[in-house]
N, C-alpha and C positions, 0 to 999 in steps of 0.2 A: 426232151420231156420236161415239163414245168416242174420247178422245185416245190416241195410241200411247204405250205404256209402254215403258221400256227393257227389253231382253231380260235375263232372269235367267240367271246362269251356274250351272254345277254346283257352283261353289265357294261359292255362297250370297251373292254380292255382285251387286247390280244393276249391269250394265255401264254405265259412264259416269257413275255417280252416287256410287259408294262406299258406298251404303246397303245394309245386310243385307236379304236376302230372309227372310220368315218361314220358320221351320225346316221346316214341313210345308205349304207352299203347294200347293194343288191346282189342276189345269187340267181344264176340261171338254173334251169331244170337239172342239167347234169350235176351241178354242185350240190343242189338240194338232195338229189337222189343219193349222192355219195355220202354226205354227212348224216343222212337219216337212215341209210340202208333200206330204203323203200323204193318200190318201182313207181313208174309214172302213174299208173292206174290207182295205186294205193294213195298217193299224194293227193290226187284230184278227188278221190272218193271220200276221204276222211273229212267229215264235217268239222272236226276239232282242229284240223291243220290250218295254218294261216292261209288266207286267200292270196293269190298272186296279183300283181298289178300288170296291166297291159302296157308294153313299151311300144308296140306296133301291132298291126293286125295279126302277125304271125309270131310274135315274141312276147313272152311273159317273164316276170322275175319276181322273186320273193324278197321282202325286207329281211336282212340278215338277223337283226335283233329279234324279230318275231319268230323266225325259225328256231333260234337258240332258246328263246323263252319257251317255245313248245317242247323242245328237247328237255329242258330243265324241268318242266312240269311232268313229263313222262317219267323222268328219273325220280322226282319227288313222290309221285304216286306209286312207283314200284318199290320204293324204300319204306313207305308208310303202310303197315299192314291194314289199318282201318280204312285206307283209301282205295282198296282193291275194287270194291263195288262201285265207287265213284268213277274209276277209270273205265270200267266196263260200260257204265251208263253214258259217258262222254263220247266214246267211240261208236256206240250203237246208233 
């Protein structure tokens, strides 16, 4: 079983280690599903979620920094009471 790696932040630093994340690190669908707690259909259907890049005809990946920026934005919107309506509008 693979060891758990520290979560990468949108700032490009591995949380808890101080080590930089490779500039264009890519995540496959299973990793994106794991860190966002969303199913495949929700990831592809959400217009606010970063678009994947095609690696081959049957393989896509997401840029790690974009995924983490999306997560950070969801956290910011959930913590700011005035942004609740903005979050609803973005996901609609």
